[in-house]
N, C-alpha and C positions, 0 to 999 in steps of 0.2 A: 493502752490499747485504746486506738480511738473508737468512737459510736460507730456501729454497723451501717454499709453504706449501701451495700450490693453490689451488682455490675453496673457500669458505667463507660459513656464514650465522653472522648474529647469534643467539646463543642468546636466546629467552624462554622463559618460563614457559609463555606459550602456545602455544610451538611445541616443545616439549620431546620430544613422543611425534613428532610429525612429523620432526624433525632424526634422531631413532635411526633411522628407517625410509625417509629420503630417500635415492637413490642419486648419487653423487657429491660429497657434503661431506666435504672433507678436513680442516676444522677450523672451531673455532668462535671467537668474541669473544664476551664478558660484560660487561656493565655492569658497573664494579667495587662503586659504589656500591648496587646491589640487594641485594650478596653479604656474607655474612660468613663470614670463614675457618673457624671452628668449626663451620658449620651448612649445609655447602653441600648444594643439590639433590641428591637421589639418582642424578635421572636426569643432571644434569651429570656427577658422579663416574662413571657408568658408560660415560660417552663417553671420559671422561679414562683410565679402564681399558683402554678399547678401543686407547688408543695414539692418541687423536686431541688435538691442539694446544689446549689453551684459553687464551687472552690476556685478560688484563684490562684495559679500557677506562675509562676514568676522564671525569668530564665535571664535577668540581668543583674539581679543583685550581687553576685561577685563576691557570695562571702566567704571566698577561700583566697582573695585577694589581698597582697600587701599593703596596697593605696588604704587610707582610708575609707569607709563605708559610706557610699552616696545614699544620704537620709532621706533623699528625697525620694528616691526611688522605691523604699521601704513606705513611706508614708502613702504611697500610690495604692501599694499594695494592701495596707492597713484601710485605706478609702472604699478600694473594692469590697472587703471583706465585710465592712459594716454597711454597704450600700445593698450587697447581696446575700446579708445576714450568714455568711460563710461559717462554718464549725471549725474548717482550719486555714491556713495557706500554707503555701511551699515555696522552695526552690531546690536547687542543685549543691551537691558536694563539689564545688568545683572555685576557677575563677576566669572571668571573661575580658577582664581589663588589666593593664600593665603597661606604665611609663607613657599615658594619655592614650594608648592603641587599644581600639578596641578586637579581640580575634574573633569575632562572629562565630564563634563556637565555643561549646562548655569545655575547657581545660583541666584535664585533671591535677590534683595536686600531689606535691612530694608528700609520702604518706612517714612524715618526721615529726617531732614533738614539736619542734618549733613551727611548721604547719599547721598543726594542730592549736597551739597556742593562740596562734593567728585568727586561725577559724571560730574558734570558741568566744572568742572576744569580740567578734563581729554578730556571730548568730546571738550573742547575749545584749548586743546592742538591737540589732533587730527586734528581738522577743520584747524588749522595754517601748517599740513603739508600736505593733501590732496588737489587738485586743485579743486575740485568740491564737490557740496552739502555733506553733510553725514546724512544718516538716520537711526533711532533707531529701533528697534523691542520689542514689547511685547512679553514675554517668557510665557511657561506653567511653573508652579510650582506646587510641591506636597506639599508644606507646604507655610506658611505665617508667616515672624519675629513678634515677640509682639511688642506691644506699638507703632503701626504704627502712624505717625503724618498726614498722608496724604493718600485717598483712589489713586489705582492707577492713574485713570485718571487724578486726583489732578497734581501728584507727573508727568505725563509725558507733561501737559500742563506745568507746571513751567520749567521743562527742556527747553520746546519748546521756551519757552518765553525768558530765561535768555541766551539760547546759537544760536538759530536760526536754530538749526537742525529741518530735518524733521522727518515723523516719517513712520515705516509700521506697519500696523493693522494685527496681525495675527487671524485671525477669529476662525482657530481652536485652538489655545489656550486659548482663551475667552472661549470655549465650555470646555475646558480641566479642565481648572481653575473652573468654574462653577460647573463641576462635583466632582472634587477634594477636593476643598476648599470653595466651596459653596459663589462663588463670583456673582455677579448678571452684566451680560454682556451687559444687558439693560441699566443701571446706567453707566457702562463704555461708551457704544455708545454716551449715551447723555451727557457726558464731555469733549468728545474728541475733540481740535481743529482742524476742518476738513479743516479747509488753509491750514495746516502745511502736510496733506497726501501724502506719497510719491506712495504706492501702498498698496495693502493686498496681504497677505498669505493665501493660504487655505491647507489642507492635511487631510490625513486620519489617523484614530485611533481604538483602540479596548478597550474593556473593560474586563477585566481581574481579578479576585478575589475582585469584587467592586469598582476595581481602574479603570480611564481610563488611557489609554497609547497612548502619540500624538507618534504613531510608524513613521509615513510617510511611511508605509509598505501595507496600507489599502484603500479602496476607501474612498471618501469623504462622511461624515455621511449624509442624510436629515437634519438631526439640524443642522448642520454647513452651509449648502446651506440655511437652514430658516435664521440664524444668519446675512449671507451676504446680504440676501437680506432686514435683518433690519436695515444692513448698508449703502445697496442703498438708502432705505427712507431717511437718512440723508445727503448724498452728493452722488457723482458721482465719484466713484474712478478712479484715473488716470490709474491704472493697477491693474490686478489682477493675481497671478501666483498660477502655481497649482505647489506642492512639492510633489516629490517621490523617495526615498531613497533607499527602498530594495523590493523584491518580486515584479520584475518589471510586469506589465500587458503586454497586448497585444497593440498594435497599436490601435486599434479600440475600446480597452477599453479608452485608454488614451484619443481618441478623443472623445469621449462619454462623459467623464467629464470635458473636455474644455468648450464642448458645452452646458454642465450645469454650468459651473461657468458665460459662458458669459449669457445665459438665465436668472440666477441669478439678474445679472448688466443690463439687457435690459429691459427699462419702455415703 
């Protein structure tokens, strides 16, 4: 299990001043592709100088892709980790590129032994480049590939066993998948190796035309908070992060959501 982080929030330029004055923020996560190590925002460096952990979170490594891993992207992530003194880095269990095209989205992997082998090889290569632990996150999906050989929790468990990587469990994504593809979030929670947990993601969404969209632009739903409490019955998460990427609310609304997260994991 990772070191204790506490309650965090995703750092975005639109929230930089809010984060500096919000009570109860213990750490921040930054989107790695939006930053360049030689030219980090002053407001982010100010948080780091206050002793607040800053964790780079990548979205473009495409670790599950069948094409050769783009190691320059991993090197960029590793450089950010060094400059920010980050205790760990992360990306997703997904692919984002194939055949020379970029999807613009995090795409789910077929849960087959062959796909797992590819992912394991790419994760091991990435781990050889970064100097800190690598954590990988479950994603929200609108489809599941046919002929799965493993459940998602089995897939993630074997991934950790074969690579030693950590996991980020996105509770909002569990809720989205339950709504959209009929997965069982409780079965997922029962099958996860909690000793490999780095931290937890939480975010809001909205239903449109019968499809639940993980927007990161709406308040966290009570049902997602209930799932976080369900997770807490199995483990004490080292960290819980609130993600917000659009339609940014007032400081008081953000503070209330952070309190709700802290309440859900406090027994």
